[in-house]
N, C-alpha and C positions, 0 to 999 in steps of 0.2 A: 503494500500498500503506500502510495509515495506523499500522500498527507498525514501531517504530524500536527493536529489540530490540538492536542491534551499535552503538548509537550512541555513540561516542567511542572504538568499536577502531578499532586499525590490523590489517589481516590482509594476509598474502601470500600470494598463490596461486599455485603455480609452472604454469606453462602454461595459463595463466590468458587467453591473449590470443584463444582460437578453443574451438567447442565446449561441455563441459560446464564446462569452467574459467570459461569467459566467464559463461556462464549463471550458473554461482554468485556470478562477481563481479558480476554485475548485481543478482542479489539482497541480497549483502551489502551492496550500496551504495545500495539503497533501503530497505535497515534500518538506513541510518545510519554502515555502516564506511568508512572508509578503506584502499584498495584500492592495494596493490603489485603487478602483475603481473610474474614473470618469467619470462621466454621468453628461449631460443637466440638467437633471429631478433626484434628489436624491431621490423621493421616488422608486423607485425599487433599484436603487443604496442600501438603507437604509437598507431595505429588503433582499435582496443581501447578504450584510454585516455581517448581523445577521444573516444567516444562517451558514455563514462562519465560524462565531465566535463560534456558537453553537456545529460545529464540531471539536473545539477546535482549529481554526486558531486566526489570529491575522489581522486584516481588519479596514479599513474605509473606508470612502466615502465622495468625494470630490466633490462638482460641478464643473464646467468646461465644457466650450464651446471652441472644439479643433479649429475652426476656428478664435478664438480672442487670438492674440498674449499675451496682457495681462491679460488673462485667464490663457493661457498656464504655462506662468513665474510664476501664484499666485501658479499653481499646483503645480509644482516643488518644488515652494518654502515652500509650505505647508508640502508635504513628507517629506523634509529635515527636518523643526521643529519638526515634530512627531518622525521620524524615525532616523536622521543621516545620512543618506546615499540613495543613488538609482544604483540598478545594471541591472534592468531591464524595458524595456518599451516595451509593446505590442499596436502598434497600431490599435486597433481593431474598434473604431466609424467608422461609414460607413451609407451612405444613397442612397439607391435604386431609388431613384427617377427623375425625370427628363428624364423619356421614354416618346417614342413617334416619329412618322416621322420624320427624322431630317429637315427637310421641313418646320415642325410645333413648333419646339423646343423654347420656349422662351427664353433669356437670361438668367430671372432671374434663370427659371429652371436648368441650366446650371452652371450657375455661384454657385450655393447653390450645387450641388451635386462635381463639382470640389474641390470648396472652403473645405469642409468637408472631400471627399474622399481620393485627394491629398495634398493640404496646409495643409490641418488638421496633415496629417502624415509629412509633411517637418517641421512644426511648433512645435510639441511633439519631434520631433525626433532631433532637433536642442538644445532645451532646453534642454533634457537630457543628450545629448551627451556632453554639457558645463560641466556638473556638472559632469558627469563620468570623465572626463578629466582633471578636476577640483582637483578631489579627487583621483586621479591613480587608476581608477577602470576598470578591463577588463569587460567593461560591455554586455549587447546582449541588441539590439533591434532588435523587430520582427514583421512586416508589415503584415496584414492579407489582401493579394489580394482575385482571386478568379478565373476561368478559362477564364475568359475574361479579364486577363495578356495576354493570349495568343492567343485567339479568339473572334470574334465579334459576335453579336446577330442581329435581328432585333428591331429595334426601340428601342434603349437603347445606342445612342452616347457619352450622356453624363456619364454614367457610363463603359461605354468600356473604353473611352478614359481616364476615371480618373484610372481604375485597368491595364491599361497598363500603365500610369505614374508611378503608385505604384511600378511596378516590375523595371522600370529604375530608378527610384528613388531609388529604394533597392539596385541597384548595386554602382550607386555613391556615395551612403553614405557609403558603404563597404568601396570603393576605398580610400575616405577622412578619414576614420575611423580609418582604419587599422592600422595606426603606432602608434595608440593608446590604439591598442590589443580591441576597440571594433567593436566586428560582428555583420553584418548587416543581414538578412534574409528576405524571404518572404514564407509566406504559401498559397497556391492556392486551398482553397476548391473546389468541386462540391456539388453535390446535396448533403445535409447536415442539416437532420431532427431537426428542432428547434421548437419551440412553434408558431412562426409567419407565417412556411410554412407548419406546419404538416399536417393540414386538407386537403390542397391541394394535395400533395404529396402524401398521402396514400389512396388517393380516385381514383377510375376510370374516365376517361380512363387514368390517368395520371399513377395510380399505374403501369401498364400494361407496359406500353410506356416507363420508367425508367428502368422499371425489362430487358426490350428486349436493353436496348441502354446502361447498366452500365454493363460490363462483369460480375463483380461480385455479380451482381443480384438486387442492385438496391441504392436508397441512404446510403449515410452513417451518422454516430450518432458524437455528439459531441465530445465525447469521442476521435473519431478518429482524430480530430483536435487536440484536447487539447495534446495526449499524442505526437505527433510529434511536439508541440509548446513547451511543456515540455524540449524533448529531445534538439531542438535548445537553450534554453535558460540554460542549465548544460555544464558543465565543457565537458562532451563527445563530444563539439561540436566544440572543440577548434581550427580545421582546417577548417571550414565553413564557408565561409562568401560571400554574392552575391549570394545566391543561391536560389532557388525556388521549394520548395517541394510541388506536387502537389499531392491532397489528394480526388480522385476523383472516385475509385473504376475501372478504367481504360478506364474513358469514353473517354479523349483523343486519346488515344491509338488504338480506335476501330474505325474503316473506315465501317461504315452502308451502307451496299447496300440494298437497296430494289428492 
């Protein structure tokens, strides 16, 4: 890639050791950013940072649970101790569990999803924004939502509620942080092929079903999400805040009538 739009920038990517998070890490690194991968388990994160360094990037992994305020603060402090600044936060860490009929969801399952997907976004955003304000950095905060920011699905009340909350939290953060020049946006992916779901999405009958439901013909790739994230993290997005960029191949735009 020729562009280095993120040269000199330091980015924390939560849950950046795999899937969409790692795709974003790779794209950011290719555009000149220094990458901090924050993960509860360092095994995958260490392997991913090694891959980034092998490709010529600067990266490290820091263990952090985004639901724990103390660990979030430690993550930001460790980033500052190592690199001296923080320019970009990508709130990618998430949990898909807590699904099931709403009459049967246990409180512990509900709490686990909300704590990770919504409270974690708040904690990380608050900690990162405090540093950006203190350093007079016109930073970027990017929240990874989903199509469930806009529509529900059966047996997924906790997940849907958390992603709906992420969308409105994005807007609230954008309004509060605008006076400091910090931009806050949301990326909302649809069906995206990652290691975890690739076997299901590429097998029948789901493969044919998705090809009919998605106007552009099927699931997207991690690269599609990473490209959008890089744009929103760059100086080219300087008048965009509180927005949600849907990356779904046209799925939400298509009224399927059988």
